[in-house]
C-alpha positions, 0 to 999 in steps of 0.5 A: 482448498486454496492451495489446490486452486493455486496449484491448479492455476500454476499447472494450467499456466505452465503446462498448457499456457492458458490464461491464469485468471482465477474464477470468481468462485476461486477469488471468493473462496480465497477471500472467505478463507482470509476473513475466517482466519482473521476472525479466528485470530481477532476473536479467538475461542470462547474463554470457557473455564467452568465447563458448567454445561458439561457438568450439567450434561454429566449430571443428567446422564447420571440421573438417567442411569438411576435404576428406579427413577420414577417419572411422569410422562405426557404428550402435548396436544395442539392446544398445549394441554398435557395428556398422560402417556402412562396411567400412573408413573413411568420409569426413567426418561424416554428412549428415542425409538431409533437408539441403537444397542450396538454400533449401526455402522462398520467398515467391512474388512476393517481392523485396527492393524490394517492400513485402509486409510482413516475412517470416522465412525460414530462413538457411543454415548457414555451410556454405551448406546448409539443415540440417533441425531433425531427421532420422533418415536419414543419408548416409555416404561409405564408402570402397569396399574394392574400388574405393577410391572413396567410395560414398554410403551411406544409414543410417536408424538412429542413427549415430556417426561417429569420427575414430578406429577403435572396436571393434565387433561382429564384431571 
C-alpha cells in the first residue's frame, strides 16, 4: 500500500507537475505501517511450543467422530434453566444447520491446470464437512424413547450438549 502511494505521488509530481504533498490519510497509513513493523520486530510471535490447544481440538474432533457417542442435549431458557431437547439421550454433538456436505463455493470454469489467477476457496474441516462461520439452528440426533431409533431433531435456540446427564427443568 505504501509503495502504491509513493508511486502515485511520484507520478503526479513528474507527469503533471502537481504538488506532491501527501494527504493526511496517506501519512497516517505510512505511520501505522511503520508502527506495525516496529511492533512485529520488537514483540515477535508468541513462543508456542506445546500446541496444547491444537491437541485439545484434535481430541474433540476425534471424540465427535465416535460412532455411538451418547450425549444429553439441553437448551437454556431466559432464566438460565436447562430444558431437555431429547426425552432420553442424544447421539453425538449438534451439527450446525448451515453445515455443508460439499463445498458450497466454486469458481466457474476453474481447473488446476488453467491459469485464471489465484483463487481462495473454503477448506473442509478434518471431518470433511464445511462448517459455517455461525448458525443459530442445530441438528440433534435424539434417541426415540418408543422406537429406540435415532431421530433428527432441529433446534433453533442455543444448545448445550453433555457427555453426562444434567438436572433440567421438570426433574
